[in-house]
Every structure is written in C-alpha cells, then in structure tokens.
C-alpha positions in Angstrom: -9.0 -21.7 17.2 -5.3 -22.4 16.6 -3.5 -20.5 13.8 0.0 -20.1 12.5 1.4 -16.6 12.5 4.5 -14.6 12.0 5.0 -12.7 15.3 7.1 -9.6 15.7 8.4 -9.9 19.3 11.5 -7.7 19.4 12.3 -4.5 17.6 14.6 -5.1 14.7 14.6 -8.9 15.1 13.4 -11.5 12.6 9.7 -12.5 12.9 9.1 -15.9 14.6 6.6 -18.5 13.2 4.3 -19.5 16.1 1.1 -21.3 16.9 -1.4 -18.8 18.5 -4.9 -19.0 19.7 -7.3 -16.7 17.8 -10.6 -15.7 19.4 -14.1 -15.5 17.9 -15.1 -12.5 15.8 -17.1 -9.8 17.7 -20.5 -8.6 16.6 -19.2 -6.3 13.8 -16.2 -8.4 12.9 -15.4 -11.0 10.3 -13.2 -14.1 10.5 -11.2 -14.6 7.3 -9.1 -17.6 6.2 -6.1 -15.9 4.7 -4.9 -17.2 1.4 -2.0 -14.8 0.9 -0.7 -11.5 2.2 1.5 -8.9 0.6 4.6 -7.5 2.4 4.8 -3.7 2.5 7.6 -1.4 3.6 5.3 -0.3 6.4 5.5 -3.8 7.9 9.3 -3.5 7.9 9.1 0.0 9.4 6.9 -1.3 12.2 9.3 -4.2 12.9 12.2 -1.7 13.1 10.4 0.9 15.2 10.5 0.7 19.0 7.4 2.9 19.4 5.0 2.8 16.4 3.2 -0.4 17.4 3.1 -2.4 20.7 5.0 -5.7 20.7 4.6 -8.7 20.5 2.3 -8.2 17.5 1.3 -9.9 14.3 1.9 -7.5 11.4 0.6 -7.9 7.8 -1.9 -5.5 6.2 -2.3 -6.6 2.6 -4.3 -9.8 3.2 -6.7 -11.6 0.9 -8.9 -14.6 1.7 -12.2 -16.2 2.2 -14.8 -15.2 4.9 -15.4 -18.1 7.3 -17.6 -16.5 9.9 -19.4 -13.2 10.5 -20.6 -11.4 13.6 -24.2 -10.9 14.3 -24.5 -7.3 13.0 -22.5 -7.9 9.8 -24.6 -7.3 6.6 -21.9 -6.5 4.1 -20.4 -10.0 3.9 -21.3 -13.6 4.2 -19.3 -16.9 4.6 -17.7 -17.9 1.4 -17.2 -14.4 0.1 -13.7 -13.6 -1.3 -12.3 -10.4 0.3 -9.3 -8.1 0.1 -8.5 -6.6 3.5 -7.4 -2.9 3.6 -6.9 -0.2 6.2 -9.6 0.2 8.9 -11.8 3.3 9.4 -14.4 4.4 11.9 -17.2 5.2 9.5 -18.6 8.1 11.5 -16.1 11.0 11.4 -16.5 13.8 8.9 -14.0 12.4 6.5 -15.7 9.0 6.5 -19.1 10.6 6.0 -17.8 12.5 3.0 -16.3 9.4 1.4 -12.7 10.4 2.2 -12.0 7.3 4.2 -8.2 7.5 3.7 -8.3 10.5 6.0 -10.4 9.0 8.8 -9.8 10.9 12.0 -9.4 7.6 13.9 -6.9 6.1 11.4 -4.0 6.0 13.8 -5.9 4.3 16.6 -7.7 1.8 14.4 -4.6 0.7 12.5 -1.6 1.0 14.8 -2.9 0.5 18.4 -2.6 -3.3 18.2 -5.9 -3.9 19.9 -9.7 -3.3 19.9 -11.2 -0.1 21.4 -11.8 -2.0 24.6 -8.2 -3.0 24.9 -8.6 -6.7 24.0 -6.6 -8.5 21.4 -7.6 -11.3 19.1 -4.5 -13.4 19.6 -3.0 -15.1 22.6 0.2 -17.1 22.8 1.4 -19.9 25.1 2.8 -17.4 27.7 1.3 -14.0 26.9 -1.1 -12.0 24.9 -0.1 -11.0 21.3 -1.3 -7.8 19.8 -3.6 -7.9 16.8 -5.7 -5.7 14.6 -2.7 -4.2 12.8 -4.4 -2.2 10.0 -7.5 -3.8 11.3 -6.3 -7.3 10.2 -2.9 -8.6 11.3 -2.8 -10.9 8.2 0.6 -12.5 8.6 -1.4 -15.4 9.8 -3.5 -18.3 8.5 -6.6 -16.6 9.8 -7.4 -12.9 10.5 -10.2 -11.0 12.3 -11.1 -7.7 10.7 -14.0 -5.2 10.8 -16.6 -5.5 8.1 -15.6 -2.0 7.1 -12.1 -3.0 6.0 -13.0 -6.3 4.2 -13.8 -5.6 0.6 -15.8 -8.2 -1.3 -14.3 -9.1 -4.7 -15.1 -11.3 -7.7 -14.3 -15.0 -7.3 -12.8 -15.7 -10.7 -9.5 -13.9 -10.0 -6.9 -15.8 -7.9 -7.0 -14.5 -4.4 -3.2 -15.1 -4.0 -2.5 -12.1 -6.1 -5.1 -9.7 -4.8 -3.7 -8.8 -1.3 -1.4 -5.9 -2.4 -4.4 -4.1 -3.8 -5.3 -3.4 -0.1 -2.4 -0.9 0.4 0.6 -0.5 -1.9 -1.0 -1.0 -5.3 -4.1 1.1 -4.5 -1.8 3.8 -3.1 0.2 4.1 -6.3 -2.7 3.7 -8.7 -5.0 5.9 -6.6 -2.3 8.7 -6.4 -2.6 9.0 -10.2 -6.2 8.3 -10.8 -7.8 9.9 -7.7 -5.4 12.3 -6.0 -3.6 13.9 -9.0 -6.4 13.1 -11.5 -3.8 12.8 -14.3 -5.5 13.7 -17.6 -5.0 12.3 -21.1 -1.9 13.8 -22.8 -0.3 14.9 -19.5 3.3 14.5 -18.5 4.2 12.7 -15.2 7.4 12.0 -13.5 7.5 9.1 -11.0 10.4 9.1 -8.6 11.0 5.6 -7.3 10.0 2.5 -9.2 9.1 0.1 -6.4 5.6 -1.4 -6.2 3.9 1.9 -5.4 5.7 3.7 -8.2 5.1 1.0 -10.8 1.5 0.9 -9.8 1.4 4.6 -10.5 3.0 4.1 -13.9 0.4 1.5 -14.9 -2.3 3.9 -13.8 -0.8 6.7 -15.8 -1.0 4.6 -18.9 -4.6 3.8 -18.0 -5.2 7.6 -17.7 -3.8 8.3 -21.1 -0.7 10.3 -20.0 1.6 10.9 -23.0 4.9 11.3 -21.1 5.5 8.9 -18.3 9.0 9.2 -16.8 10.2 6.5 -14.3 13.2 7.4 -12.1 15.1 4.8 -10.1 18.6 3.5 -9.5 18.0 -0.2 -10.3 18.1 -1.1 -14.0 15.8 -4.1 -13.6 13.1 -1.9 -12.2 13.5 0.6 -15.0 13.2 -2.3 -17.5 9.9 -3.4 -16.1 8.8 0.2 -15.9 9.1 0.4 -19.7 7.1 -2.8 -20.1 4.4 -1.4 -17.8 3.9 1.9 -19.6 6.8 4.3 -18.9 7.7 6.3 -22.0 11.1 7.3 -20.6 13.4 6.0 -17.8 16.2 7.7 -16.0 18.8 5.8 -13.9 19.5 8.4 -11.2 22.8 6.6 -10.3 24.2 7.1 -13.8 22.8 10.5 -15.1 21.6 13.8 -13.9 17.9 13.2 -13.3 16.6 16.7 -13.7 18.7 17.6 -16.8 17.1 14.7 -18.5 13.6 15.7 -17.3 14.1 19.2 -18.7 15.2 17.7 -22.0 12.1 15.4 -22.1 9.5 17.9 -20.8 10.9 21.3 -21.7 8.0 23.3 -20.3 8.0 21.3 -17.0 6.1 18.3 -15.7 2.3 18.5 -15.4 2.6 16.1 -12.5 5.3 14.6 -10.3 4.9 11.8 -7.8 7.5 11.1 -5.2 7.7 7.7 -3.5 11.3 8.0 -2.2 11.0 10.6 0.6 14.3 12.0 -0.5 14.1 15.8 0.3 16.5 16.8 -2.5 14.4 14.9 -5.0 11.2 16.5 -3.7 12.6 20.0 -3.9 13.9 19.5 -7.5 10.6 17.8 -8.6 8.6 20.8 -7.4 11.0 23.2 -9.2 10.6 21.2 -12.4 6.9 21.4 -12.5 5.3 23.3 -15.3 2.7 26.0 -14.9 0.0 24.8 -12.5 1.8 21.6 -12.0 1.2 19.3 -9.0 3.7 17.3 -7.0 2.2 14.4 -5.0 4.0 13.1 -1.9 3.5 9.5 -0.7 6.5 8.6 1.4 6.5 10.2 4.8 10.3 10.8 4.8 10.1 10.0 8.6 8.3 13.2 9.3 11.1 15.4 7.9 10.4 19.1 6.8 10.9 20.1 3.1 11.4 23.6 1.8 10.3 25.0 -1.5 10.7 28.4 -3.2 7.5 30.3 -2.5 7.9 32.7 -5.4 8.3 29.8 -7.8 5.2 28.2 -6.4 3.1 31.4 -6.5 4.1 32.6 -10.0 3.7 29.2 -11.5 0.5 28.3 -9.7 2.2 25.1 -8.5 1.0 22.9 -5.6 2.3 20.1 -3.4 -0.2 17.5 -2.3 0.1 14.9 0.4 -1.4 11.6 -0.5 -2.5 8.8 1.8 -3.7 5.4 0.4 -4.2 7.0 -3.0 -7.3 8.9 -1.8 -9.0 5.6 -2.2 -12.5 4.6 -1.2 -11.5 0.9 -1.1 -15.1 -0.5 -1.5 -15.2 0.9 -5.0 -11.6 1.4 -6.0 -10.3 -2.1 -5.3 -13.0 -3.7 -7.4 -12.2 -1.1 -10.2 -8.6 -2.1 -10.2 -9.5 -5.8 -10.4 -11.7 -5.0 -13.4 -8.8 -3.3 -15.1 -6.6 -6.3 -14.3 -9.2 -8.7 -15.8 -9.3 -6.6 -19.0 -5.5 -6.9 -19.3 -5.0 -3.1 -18.7 -3.4 -3.2 -15.2 -1.0 -6.2 -14.9 0.0 -5.6 -11.3 0.7 -9.3 -10.9 4.0 -8.7 -12.8 5.4 -7.2 -9.6 4.7 -10.2 -7.4 7.0 -12.9 -6.2 5.6 -15.6 -3.8 7.1 -16.9 -0.6 6.0 -19.4 2.0 5.1 -18.2 5.5 8.2 -20.0 6.8 10.3 -17.8 4.5 8.7 -14.4 5.5 12.0 -13.0 6.9 13.7 -13.8 3.5 10.8 -12.0 1.8 11.4 -8.9 3.9 15.1 -9.0 3.3 14.6 -9.4 -0.5 12.3 -6.4 -0.5 14.7 -4.3 1.5 17.6 -5.1 -0.9 15.4 -4.4 -3.9 15.7 -8.0 -5.2 11.9 -8.4 -5.0 9.4 -5.7 -5.8 6.4 -7.1 -4.1 6.7 -10.2 -2.0 3.5 -12.1 -1.3 3.3 -14.6 1.5 1.2 -17.7 0.6 -0.3 -19.3 3.7 0.1 -23.0 4.2 -2.7 -25.3 3.1 -5.0 -26.2 6.0 
C-alpha cells in the first residue's frame, strides 16, 4: 500500500515528505493507521547521528492510531482497536519474563536496527529500500507496522491525537517518579529540566503526594507551566544559584532528584544535595559521558544514583493507568502539546530544539 512518510535520508538534513510503499504485516505484526505521532529528542538525535540508525529511515516512535489489520498469530489486538505504540521488546529474555520490559536484552536490536530480524524492511521507495521498525514502529508516516508486543490497546473515548507521547517521553517522566523512584507522600523532589519529560515527572509527583516539588530550568515559560502543573517551587538556573535555593527550600536535602538535562555539573550537585538515603534518578544519557561523585558522601548518607530507562514502565499496564489519571483530570499532559501537520515536521523539530514548543505532535493527513 502507498503511504506518506517523513524520511530521514541524510545525517543532519531536514526530513523529506515522500510517498512510499508499505508491505503487509507479518504473522506477529499489526498494521496501524497512524492518527498522530509525538516528536521526541531521540528522533532529533537519530537524525543528527551518522551511526545510531541506518539511513534512509522513517523515524517516529510516539505513534497512536487505529488497528487496520493483524497477522495470523496476533491475539492481543483486533481491527478497530485504538492503540498507543511504544518501544519494542523480545518477550523472552530474563528482563521481559520478570516484567522489566524497559531493560529487554534485545532493546538495541529491536528498536534501532531499522529492520526486522531477517533483514527485511517494511518500506520501499521509488529507487531504494527505506529502513523501518524504528522503535518497532517508524510512525512518522500515515501507516505503521509494529509488533503486537509494542502496540498497547487503549480506551476509545480519549482523542487519539494526544495519546502518542505516552509511548515514550511522558511515560518516561511519569514512570521515573511513580515506578523508578517510588516517590512517597510528603517527600521532596527536585526536577532538573522542565521539558516534556521533566514536566511529566512534576505532574506525577503531584499525583504521588510529594509536598515539595522543585522545577529547575532556564526558560521562564516552562517554569510558569511547571507551577500550574504541580511544582511548589521554581528556580531559573540562568538567574540564580540553583543549589543555594534548593538548600534554602529543603534544608535537610532532597529525598529525590531527577535529572533530565545530562549536565554533569548539575548531576554532581544534585547528588551532593540529596538528604540521608536520598536517590538521584538519571534519564538523559549525556552522550555516554562519565560522572564522578564523592564516595564518602554517598556511603555516610546512604545515598544512591539510579539509571532510569522508559520510566521502568510495563507499557501494557502503565499507559492505560496514565490515561485513567488524565480522564480523571489528575494528569493533564495535553497541556504540553502543540500540533503540527506532517508537511511541517521540520518546523516542529526546530521548535522543539529551540524550546519554543515543549511537545510537538504531528497530525497525519486525513485519508
């Protein structure tokens, strides 16, 4: 079938809108008509990297849509189901068996190889093959093929156009607080970086009953929305000394810190300003950089640093939970979204990079 897609052909270059051929779903795959797809910094990172994914490729990994067709062995879904697409997993490694799907041993291969295990791709162009299956979906397109494992059925009374970001960025921030750190009622939390992931964490911290929720960023508009979404304090790191303010707010140190910036100085300072038995969660990969901490400070304070991937989420249960919170008015993640047409996807990416837009979402053209 013919689809419209945004194709990343050249490292660092704008995506091109092209007509591609999409093959049929395999036995364990699902064909989804994409309604809308969130843009994530990971998409931008893959566009800019010469080695992380093969090119040409269709990116996009926060897709939401309607199941059109299922393979013969699919039992989880049926045509007409509304789904959110998330990261892909193998289902049979020790992490998957234990329910820790965010740490699937095959995560890299299944989400970044740009092809199926047998080397085939779902897309083909007029002159060459185009890589597919980015995060098991490649949803910067009007249709996507994904595994039944990474298509999450959701209730049909919530607009699909807002749900895609739950598949990655929003579940990462919210899950970091609710699953990874297990923030408790009355606790103090500092969130460093108030982008979509950080703001999702702030909303989740309010859900969890944290009594001190500190948002740190350099953009006043993001700090304003952080207050609206649940932050009790905000710090503009461009205008004041962040950790002097934190010490004034939480004199005994933070119970929890969550870094979304990847800034090594911020990470070190965040760990130092943890209270006794405090935990610092790390989400941003900081491009693989090494960070140092004071071991004596860690040992005597019983402090810990925890790496977090995808918010330790089991998407089959966690994404529907977040939707329920949204339906009850307790998790208004739609406040972060600004819509763009598929033809404007490069503007959406530029607006995200500049900070003008927190969470761009690409609406697919009506068919």
